[in-house]
mmCIF file of the C-alpha atoms, coordinates in Angstrom:
data_MODEL
# 
_entry.id   MODEL 
# 
loop_
_atom_site.group_PDB 
_atom_site.id 
_atom_site.type_symbol 
_atom_site.label_atom_id 
_atom_site.label_alt_id 
_atom_site.label_comp_id 
_atom_site.label_asym_id 
_atom_site.label_entity_id 
_atom_site.label_seq_id 
_atom_site.pdbx_PDB_ins_code 
_atom_site.Cartn_x 
_atom_site.Cartn_y 
_atom_site.Cartn_z 
_atom_site.occupancy 
_atom_site.B_iso_or_equiv 
_atom_site.pdbx_formal_charge 
_atom_site.auth_seq_id 
_atom_site.auth_comp_id 
_atom_site.auth_asym_id 
_atom_site.auth_atom_id 
_atom_site.pdbx_PDB_model_num 
ATOM 1  C CA . MET A 1 1  ? 14.523  43.200  -9.919 1.00 0.00 ? 1  MET A CA 1 
ATOM 2  C CA . SER A 1 2  ? 15.545  39.725  -8.719 1.00 0.00 ? 2  SER A CA 1 
ATOM 3  C CA . GLN A 1 3  ? 13.699  37.567  -6.253 1.00 0.00 ? 3  GLN A CA 1 
ATOM 4  C CA . PRO A 1 4  ? 15.409  35.555  -3.533 1.00 0.00 ? 4  PRO A CA 1 
ATOM 5  C CA . TRP A 1 5  ? 15.725  31.846  -4.250 1.00 0.00 ? 5  TRP A CA 1 
ATOM 6  C CA . THR A 1 6  ? 13.739  29.511  -2.028 1.00 0.00 ? 6  THR A CA 1 
ATOM 7  C CA . PRO A 1 7  ? 14.530  25.797  -1.917 1.00 0.00 ? 7  PRO A CA 1 
ATOM 8  C CA . PRO A 1 8  ? 11.819  23.447  -3.221 1.00 0.00 ? 8  PRO A CA 1 
ATOM 9  C CA . GLY A 1 9  ? 11.295  21.763  0.168  1.00 0.00 ? 9  GLY A CA 1 
ATOM 10 C CA . ALA A 1 10 ? 10.483  25.024  1.947  1.00 0.00 ? 10 ALA A CA 1 
ATOM 11 C CA . SER A 1 11 ? 6.952   25.309  0.647  1.00 0.00 ? 11 SER A CA 1 
ATOM 12 C CA . GLY A 1 12 ? 5.220   25.632  3.984  1.00 0.00 ? 12 GLY A CA 1 
ATOM 13 C CA . GLY A 1 13 ? 4.279   22.221  5.394  1.00 0.00 ? 13 GLY A CA 1 
ATOM 14 C CA . ALA A 1 14 ? 3.542   20.441  2.146  1.00 0.00 ? 14 ALA A CA 1 
ATOM 15 C CA . SER A 1 15 ? 5.133   17.236  3.428  1.00 0.00 ? 15 SER A CA 1 
ATOM 16 C CA . GLY A 1 16 ? 2.285   16.666  5.862  1.00 0.00 ? 16 GLY A CA 1 
ATOM 17 C CA . SER A 1 17 ? -0.328  16.963  3.135  1.00 0.00 ? 17 SER A CA 1 
ATOM 18 C CA . VAL A 1 18 ? 0.778   13.909  1.122  1.00 0.00 ? 18 VAL A CA 1 
ATOM 19 C CA . PRO A 1 19 ? 0.316   10.598  2.979  1.00 0.00 ? 19 PRO A CA 1 
ATOM 20 C CA . ASN A 1 20 ? 2.856   7.922   2.152  1.00 0.00 ? 20 ASN A CA 1 
ATOM 21 C CA . TYR A 1 21 ? 0.824   4.822   3.183  1.00 0.00 ? 21 TYR A CA 1 
ATOM 22 C CA . LEU A 1 22 ? 3.982   3.072   4.352  1.00 0.00 ? 22 LEU A CA 1 
ATOM 23 C CA . ILE A 1 23 ? 2.339   1.130   7.200  1.00 0.00 ? 23 ILE A CA 1 
ATOM 24 C CA . PRO A 1 24 ? -0.409  -0.415  5.022  1.00 0.00 ? 24 PRO A CA 1 
ATOM 25 C CA . ALA A 1 25 ? 2.246   -1.147  2.401  1.00 0.00 ? 25 ALA A CA 1 
ATOM 26 C CA . ILE A 1 26 ? 4.384   -3.029  4.907  1.00 0.00 ? 26 ILE A CA 1 
ATOM 27 C CA . LEU A 1 27 ? 1.353   -4.927  6.217  1.00 0.00 ? 27 LEU A CA 1 
ATOM 28 C CA . SER A 1 28 ? 0.400   -5.868  2.661  1.00 0.00 ? 28 SER A CA 1 
ATOM 29 C CA . LEU A 1 29 ? 3.683   -7.756  2.339  1.00 0.00 ? 29 LEU A CA 1 
ATOM 30 C CA . PHE A 1 30 ? 2.152   -10.457 4.534  1.00 0.00 ? 30 PHE A CA 1 
ATOM 31 C CA . CYS A 1 31 ? -0.965  -10.733 2.351  1.00 0.00 ? 31 CYS A CA 1 
ATOM 32 C CA . CYS A 1 32 ? 0.193   -10.675 -1.259 1.00 0.00 ? 32 CYS A CA 1 
ATOM 33 C CA . PHE A 1 33 ? 3.959   -10.458 -1.589 1.00 0.00 ? 33 PHE A CA 1 
ATOM 34 C CA . PRO A 1 34 ? 4.406   -9.109  -5.170 1.00 0.00 ? 34 PRO A CA 1 
ATOM 35 C CA . LEU A 1 35 ? 1.804   -6.359  -4.844 1.00 0.00 ? 35 LEU A CA 1 
ATOM 36 C CA . GLY A 1 36 ? 3.077   -5.576  -1.350 1.00 0.00 ? 36 GLY A CA 1 
ATOM 37 C CA . ILE A 1 37 ? 6.571   -4.954  -2.726 1.00 0.00 ? 37 ILE A CA 1 
ATOM 38 C CA . ALA A 1 38 ? 5.169   -2.521  -5.289 1.00 0.00 ? 38 ALA A CA 1 
ATOM 39 C CA . GLY A 1 39 ? 3.249   -0.752  -2.523 1.00 0.00 ? 39 GLY A CA 1 
ATOM 40 C CA . VAL A 1 40 ? 6.370   -0.396  -0.374 1.00 0.00 ? 40 VAL A CA 1 
ATOM 41 C CA . ILE A 1 41 ? 8.405   0.941   -3.299 1.00 0.00 ? 41 ILE A CA 1 
ATOM 42 C CA . PHE A 1 42 ? 5.845   3.616   -4.132 1.00 0.00 ? 42 PHE A CA 1 
ATOM 43 C CA . ALA A 1 43 ? 5.343   4.481   -0.445 1.00 0.00 ? 43 ALA A CA 1 
ATOM 44 C CA . ALA A 1 44 ? 9.086   4.959   -0.025 1.00 0.00 ? 44 ALA A CA 1 
ATOM 45 C CA . GLN A 1 45 ? 9.191   7.381   -2.974 1.00 0.00 ? 45 GLN A CA 1 
ATOM 46 C CA . VAL A 1 46 ? 6.608   9.802   -1.547 1.00 0.00 ? 46 VAL A CA 1 
ATOM 47 C CA . ASN A 1 47 ? 8.752   11.610  1.046  1.00 0.00 ? 47 ASN A CA 1 
ATOM 48 C CA . GLY A 1 48 ? 11.695  11.995  -1.329 1.00 0.00 ? 48 GLY A CA 1 
ATOM 49 C CA . LYS A 1 49 ? 9.505   13.521  -4.002 1.00 0.00 ? 49 LYS A CA 1 
ATOM 50 C CA . VAL A 1 50 ? 7.916   15.913  -1.517 1.00 0.00 ? 50 VAL A CA 1 
ATOM 51 C CA . ALA A 1 51 ? 11.365  16.950  -0.294 1.00 0.00 ? 51 ALA A CA 1 
ATOM 52 C CA . SER A 1 52 ? 12.502  17.669  -3.836 1.00 0.00 ? 52 SER A CA 1 
ATOM 53 C CA . GLY A 1 53 ? 9.378   19.697  -4.562 1.00 0.00 ? 53 GLY A CA 1 
ATOM 54 C CA . ASP A 1 54 ? 7.789   17.218  -6.990 1.00 0.00 ? 54 ASP A CA 1 
ATOM 55 C CA . MET A 1 55 ? 4.248   17.431  -5.605 1.00 0.00 ? 55 MET A CA 1 
ATOM 56 C CA . PRO A 1 56 ? 2.500   15.855  -8.626 1.00 0.00 ? 56 PRO A CA 1 
ATOM 57 C CA . GLY A 1 57 ? 4.967   12.959  -8.507 1.00 0.00 ? 57 GLY A CA 1 
ATOM 58 C CA . ALA A 1 58 ? 4.478   12.592  -4.760 1.00 0.00 ? 58 ALA A CA 1 
ATOM 59 C CA . LEU A 1 59 ? 0.701   12.527  -5.135 1.00 0.00 ? 59 LEU A CA 1 
ATOM 60 C CA . ASP A 1 60 ? 0.969   9.942   -7.906 1.00 0.00 ? 60 ASP A CA 1 
ATOM 61 C CA . ALA A 1 61 ? 3.308   7.731   -5.838 1.00 0.00 ? 61 ALA A CA 1 
ATOM 62 C CA . SER A 1 62 ? 0.972   8.099   -2.855 1.00 0.00 ? 62 SER A CA 1 
ATOM 63 C CA . LYS A 1 63 ? -2.057  7.011   -4.898 1.00 0.00 ? 63 LYS A CA 1 
ATOM 64 C CA . LYS A 1 64 ? -0.157  4.031   -6.320 1.00 0.00 ? 64 LYS A CA 1 
ATOM 65 C CA . ALA A 1 65 ? 1.084   3.003   -2.863 1.00 0.00 ? 65 ALA A CA 1 
ATOM 66 C CA . LYS A 1 66 ? -2.483  3.120   -1.545 1.00 0.00 ? 66 LYS A CA 1 
ATOM 67 C CA . LEU A 1 67 ? -3.833  1.206   -4.550 1.00 0.00 ? 67 LEU A CA 1 
ATOM 68 C CA . PHE A 1 68 ? -1.248  -1.592  -4.472 1.00 0.00 ? 68 PHE A CA 1 
ATOM 69 C CA . SER A 1 69 ? -1.393  -1.916  -0.686 1.00 0.00 ? 69 SER A CA 1 
ATOM 70 C CA . TYR A 1 70 ? -5.163  -2.139  -0.446 1.00 0.00 ? 70 TYR A CA 1 
ATOM 71 C CA . ILE A 1 71 ? -5.431  -4.542  -3.391 1.00 0.00 ? 71 ILE A CA 1 
ATOM 72 C CA . ALA A 1 72 ? -2.774  -6.771  -1.802 1.00 0.00 ? 72 ALA A CA 1 
ATOM 73 C CA . ILE A 1 73 ? -4.555  -6.719  1.563  1.00 0.00 ? 73 ILE A CA 1 
ATOM 74 C CA . GLY A 1 74 ? -7.885  -7.471  -0.116 1.00 0.00 ? 74 GLY A CA 1 
ATOM 75 C CA . LEU A 1 75 ? -6.464  -10.371 -2.122 1.00 0.00 ? 75 LEU A CA 1 
ATOM 76 C CA . GLY A 1 76 ? -4.791  -11.791 0.968  1.00 0.00 ? 76 GLY A CA 1 
ATOM 77 C CA . LEU A 1 77 ? -7.976  -11.611 3.018  1.00 0.00 ? 77 LEU A CA 1 
ATOM 78 C CA . ALA A 1 78 ? -10.032 -13.088 0.172  1.00 0.00 ? 78 ALA A CA 1 
ATOM 79 C CA . PHE A 1 79 ? -7.559  -15.955 -0.147 1.00 0.00 ? 79 PHE A CA 1 
ATOM 80 C CA . TRP A 1 80 ? -7.806  -16.823 3.537  1.00 0.00 ? 80 TRP A CA 1 
ATOM 81 C CA . VAL A 1 81 ? -11.604 -16.587 3.578  1.00 0.00 ? 81 VAL A CA 1 
ATOM 82 C CA . VAL A 1 82 ? -11.860 -18.925 0.574  1.00 0.00 ? 82 VAL A CA 1 
ATOM 83 C CA . TYR A 1 83 ? -9.307  -21.254 2.140  1.00 0.00 ? 83 TYR A CA 1 
ATOM 84 C CA . PHE A 1 84 ? -11.238 -21.530 5.421  1.00 0.00 ? 84 PHE A CA 1 
ATOM 85 C CA . VAL A 1 85 ? -14.567 -22.010 3.630  1.00 0.00 ? 85 VAL A CA 1 
ATOM 86 C CA . ILE A 1 86 ? -13.097 -24.829 1.539  1.00 0.00 ? 86 ILE A CA 1 
ATOM 87 C CA . MET A 1 87 ? -11.499 -26.457 4.592  1.00 0.00 ? 87 MET A CA 1 
ATOM 88 C CA . ILE A 1 88 ? -14.759 -26.284 6.544  1.00 0.00 ? 88 ILE A CA 1 
ATOM 89 C CA . LEU A 1 89 ? -16.737 -27.601 3.572  1.00 0.00 ? 89 LEU A CA 1 
ATOM 90 C CA . PHE A 1 90 ? -14.406 -30.521 2.834  1.00 0.00 ? 90 PHE A CA 1 
ATOM 91 C CA . GLY A 1 91 ? -13.881 -31.192 6.524  1.00 0.00 ? 91 GLY A CA 1 
ATOM 92 C CA . GLY A 1 92 ? -17.629 -31.436 6.989  1.00 0.00 ? 92 GLY A CA 1 
ATOM 93 C CA . LEU A 1 93 ? -17.974 -33.686 3.954  1.00 0.00 ? 93 LEU A CA 1 
ATOM 94 C CA . ALA A 1 94 ? -15.221 -35.938 5.282  1.00 0.00 ? 94 ALA A CA 1 
ATOM 95 C CA . VAL A 1 95 ? -17.036 -36.261 8.605  1.00 0.00 ? 95 VAL A CA 1 
ATOM 96 C CA . LEU A 1 96 ? -20.305 -37.056 6.840  1.00 0.00 ? 96 LEU A CA 1 
ATOM 97 C CA . GLY A 1 97 ? -18.572 -39.613 4.630  1.00 0.00 ? 97 GLY A CA 1 
ATOM 98 C CA . ASN A 1 98 ? -17.223 -41.498 7.654  1.00 0.00 ? 98 ASN A CA 1 
ATOM 99 C CA . MET A 1 99 ? -20.676 -42.021 9.169  1.00 0.00 ? 99 MET A CA 1 
# 
């Protein structure tokens, strides 16, 4: 007639199936600070949502953490590549101008 109650977190290893992307999120803080903060916030929410049984919320937070982290890393790398190209270009022009 009645079924035994099972806690939401006891759903058989579901916590390992949702990656939290916390390491890329922390690394993205060094590349693009505002997007890196958003990535860390969403990455920190994943494990709590899995523990409470909110799998759709955990998957959404995981996707957002991945998105913000990878965009921040990409923007940071693009910034440094452009910076070095400009420095090499203007450095070379300065050397040619002094000849």
